C-alpha positions as CSV (number, residue, x, y, z in Angstrom):
1,X,-14.0,2.5,10.8
2,X,-12.1,2.4,7.0
3,X,-10.1,4.9,5.5
4,X,-7.3,5.6,2.7
5,X,-4.8,5.8,5.2
6,X,-2.1,5.1,2.2
7,X,-0.9,5.2,-1.0
8,X,1.7,2.7,-2.2
9,X,3.9,3.6,-5.4
10,X,6.1,2.0,-7.5
11,X,9.8,3.0,-7.5
12,X,12.0,1.8,-9.8
13,X,14.8,3.9,-9.1
14,X,14.3,4.1,-5.0
15,X,17.6,5.8,-3.5
16,X,16.6,8.9,-6.3
17,X,12.7,8.7,-5.8
18,X,13.3,8.5,-2.1
19,X,15.6,11.5,-2.2
20,X,13.4,13.5,-4.5
21,X,9.7,13.3,-2.1
22,X,12.1,14.0,0.5
23,X,13.5,17.2,-0.9
24,X,11.0,18.8,-2.8
25,X,8.5,18.2,0.4
26,X,10.2,17.8,3.1
27,X,8.8,14.3,4.0
28,X,10.5,12.3,6.3
29,X,11.2,8.4,5.1
30,X,11.3,5.1,7.2
31,X,13.5,2.7,5.1
32,X,12.1,-1.2,5.9
33,X,15.0,-3.3,4.6
34,X,16.5,-2.3,1.4
35,X,13.6,-2.1,-1.5
36,X,11.0,-0.1,1.0
37,X,10.2,3.7,2.2
38,X,7.9,5.5,3.9
39,X,6.2,8.3,5.6
40,X,4.8,7.4,8.7
41,X,2.7,10.7,10.0
42,X,-0.4,8.3,10.3
43,X,-2.2,10.8,8.1
44,X,-2.3,9.5,4.3
45,X,1.0,8.1,4.2
46,X,3.5,7.1,0.9
47,X,5.1,4.3,0.0
48,X,7.8,3.3,-2.2
49,X,8.2,-0.2,-3.4
50,X,11.6,-0.8,-4.9
51,X,11.5,-4.3,-5.0
52,X,9.5,-4.4,-9.0
53,X,8.7,-7.6,-8.1
54,X,6.8,-6.7,-5.8
55,X,5.5,-2.9,-6.9
56,X,2.0,-2.8,-9.2
57,X,2.3,-0.7,-12.3
58,X,0.1,2.4,-11.3
59,X,-0.5,4.0,-7.5
60,X,-2.1,1.5,-4.6
61,X,-4.1,3.4,-2.9
62,X,-4.6,1.2,0.5
63,X,-7.8,1.3,2.7
64,X,-7.6,1.0,6.4
65,X,-9.5,-1.8,7.8
66,X,-10.2,-3.2,11.6
67,X,-10.9,-6.8,10.3
68,X,-8.6,-8.1,7.1
69,X,-10.6,-11.1,7.0
70,X,-14.1,-9.4,7.1
71,X,-13.3,-7.3,4.6
72,X,-11.9,-9.7,2.1
73,X,-15.1,-10.9,2.9
74,X,-17.0,-7.7,2.0
75,X,-15.0,-7.2,-1.4
76,X,-15.9,-10.8,-3.1
77,X,-19.4,-10.3,-2.0
78,X,-19.4,-7.0,-3.5
79,X,-17.7,-8.4,-6.6
80,X,-14.3,-7.3,-6.1
81,X,-11.3,-9.7,-8.0
82,X,-8.5,-10.4,-5.0
83,X,-5.0,-9.8,-6.8
84,X,-3.3,-10.8,-4.4
85,X,-4.3,-13.1,-1.8
86,X,-3.4,-12.5,2.0
87,X,-0.2,-11.6,3.6
88,X,1.8,-10.7,6.2
89,X,4.2,-7.5,5.9
90,X,6.3,-5.8,9.2
91,X,3.7,-4.1,9.9
92,X,0.9,-6.2,9.6
93,X,-1.3,-8.0,7.0
94,X,-3.2,-6.7,3.4
95,X,-4.3,-8.1,0.7
96,X,-5.0,-6.5,-3.0
97,X,-8.1,-5.8,-5.4
98,X,-9.9,-4.8,-8.3
99,X,-12.8,-3.4,-8.2
100,X,-15.4,-3.2,-11.0
101,X,-13.8,-1.4,-13.1
102,X,-10.4,-2.6,-13.2
103,X,-8.8,-0.1,-10.4
104,X,-6.3,-1.8,-8.2
105,X,-6.5,-1.3,-4.1
106,X,-5.5,-3.2,-0.7
107,X,-6.9,-3.4,1.9
108,X,-4.8,-2.8,5.4
109,X,-5.2,-4.2,8.8
110,X,-2.1,-2.9,10.7
111,X,-0.7,-4.3,14.1
């Protein structure tokens, strides 16, 4: 079953942004290295990408899928444009794509 499970935000000021979400909304964020923090509630989580060379310019919805390779094929077949090929990261694998309206999203298969 596929669902939006994650929204990744660019965070040029990661410590301040992390503190903001903690103070304003009570979000508990886990750090994954010096440039990434995220919630891990299992609902729709939020990620803060502090490495601007890796960050998108707008919020990045991430869709959790059961089979990443099948999803990649389905996205391309449906007219999506791959903007970042499949890559591994701590916790899984994902790829980024643009839909026909130019929105960038990602598909994720967690470990």
